[in-house]
Each structure stands twice: as C-alpha cells, then as structure tokens.
C-alpha positions, 0 to 999 in steps of 0.5 A: 387843123381840121378843126380850125378848118371846119370852123373857118367853113361855117363862118363861109357858109353864113356868109354865103347864106346871107348873100343868097338871102340878099341875092333873093330879095333884090328886086323884090318890094319895099319891104325887103329892101328895107330888111336888107338896109336894116341888115347891112346897118345892124351891128349885131348882124356883123358881131354874130358873124365875128363871134361864130353865132348863127344869128344876132338873137344870140345877144339877146340871151346873152345880155339877159344872162349877163344881167341875170345869171339864169345859165350856170354849169352843170344845168338841163336847158331846153330850147323851144323855137331853137332854130337856127341855134344861136341860143342853143350855142350860147346855152351850150357855152355856159352849162358845159363844164361842171366839176360833177358833170356835163350840162345838158341842152336840148334844142327843138324847132319845127324847121330844119337846123344843123348839129351843134356840138353839145346839143341834142338837136330835135329838127322839123318837130313841133313843139306843142305835139305830145310826140315832140315832148316825148322826144325831149322826155326820152333825152331827159331820161328821168332828169328834170330841167333847170331852164326852158327857153322859148324863142318861139314865134309864129309866121306873122300874118300882119295882124297884130292881135292875131299874132299876138293871140297865137305866140302867147298859145305857144308861151302856154304850152311852154308854161304847161310843159314846164310844170311837168319838166322843171326842177323846183327853183327852175326858170322860164324865159320866154319871147312874146309881142306885147297885146291884150293878153300879156298880163293874164299870162304873167299872172299864170306865170306868177302863180308858180314862180317867185319873180316874174320880169318883163325884160327887153335886151338892148340888141331886141330892136327898139321898134319891135313889140318883142319882149322876153318874160323872164320867170325864176324860182319855180314852185308848183302852187297851182295849176293855171285855169286853162290846165285844170 
C-alpha cells in the first residue's frame, strides 16, 4: 500500500510540476503561449503521465529500442544528459532482470534530478569534465559498458549553426568516452541537431562501428531538426583525428 501511495504521489508531483510551469508561462510572450498549446495537444505528454514516465522523451527511446533492440537484460548502460530521467526509467526496465545477474544503469546530467529505482544517478555533474567521467568509472568498477545513450543538448541560443556546433561537441565527448569504456560489439545512441558537421561526425562513428544509422522516431516532433545517430557493433579500429 505504501508503494502504491508513493507511485500516486510521484504522478501527482509531475502533474503539479506541469501546472506550475503553465502558471509561470501565463502572460508571457507568444512563444511561451505556443509552447503551452503544443504541450496541451501533444498525445505523448499525456501518455508519459499515464505510463508514469517523467517526460515524453521516454517514447523516443522506446520506439528506437522496439525497432533495433539495443537494450537487453543484464546490460551496462550509461545515459548522458539524463535529466529528468525518462531514458533511465526505460533503460532500467529493459536491463533490470537477467538469470545471471542484474543490469547496471548510470544516469548523469548537469541538472539536478530525482533518484530512480535501479539507477545510479549523478546529478549536477558535467559529463564532459574528467572528474565527472571518473565518477562513472568508479561505479563501473572495471566493467565495460554495453550501451551509451546521449540525449544531451545545449540551451538553444536561437543561432542554429552555433547550436549545431555545440551539440556536435557533446556528441564527440560521448564518442571519446565510448572509445575507452565500450565493450566490443557495444552501441552508442546520441541526439544531435542536423547541420554542416553531421556527416563528419557520422564518419567518426563509422571509423569504429560496423553500422551507423540516422534515426528519427515518430515521437520526435516533425518540425524539429532533432535526429539520432545509432552506431552499433563497436570495434576500436582507429582514433578519430581530433583525438590523435
């Protein structure tokens, strides 16, 4: 009964958070009003509340995983840019049970986010910093990772070329870390915004992964430049030029 009440409180808290966000945005500019209207009409927002996910982005990972089966029981998964935690929730559900043991999920984000059952949460940690990556290595305790997820993105400046350059830098940081910690055959899934450096980054991935695909799940808004690069079957063959 206590567990049930706790789950109910969590759902109520998310509804309260959404309500507070609505109140803050009332009376603001046109873009804020448009955001409110889009959220109110977005079926994935309501679906996330109904299925107890922290935000709609859960369904992006669910759709990708349903098609490509990147998450399996017993795996070690690192989620970069994890807040508020919906990808961690999905990953924990997928890797939690295994006849030979329990999977490991590590979520890290610059923002603070609440604990998640079955997840090692690293809040207020900048993934790109060596000291933050050392915290991940401490949790791994010598293990290698099966999957690295990245939903990291900078705060949008409104200058698309600049925003693209920054998110590419974040993706490169994920790749660099992956070259050290991924198991042979491992996977990277990272978000980026389309732009001039996309192909160059795809080529960096192709240097060490057998398969690299551009993926855009249905739950990713059609008017967004957001895409995901899915790199599978890791083999360390060559370091990208920027790391030599």
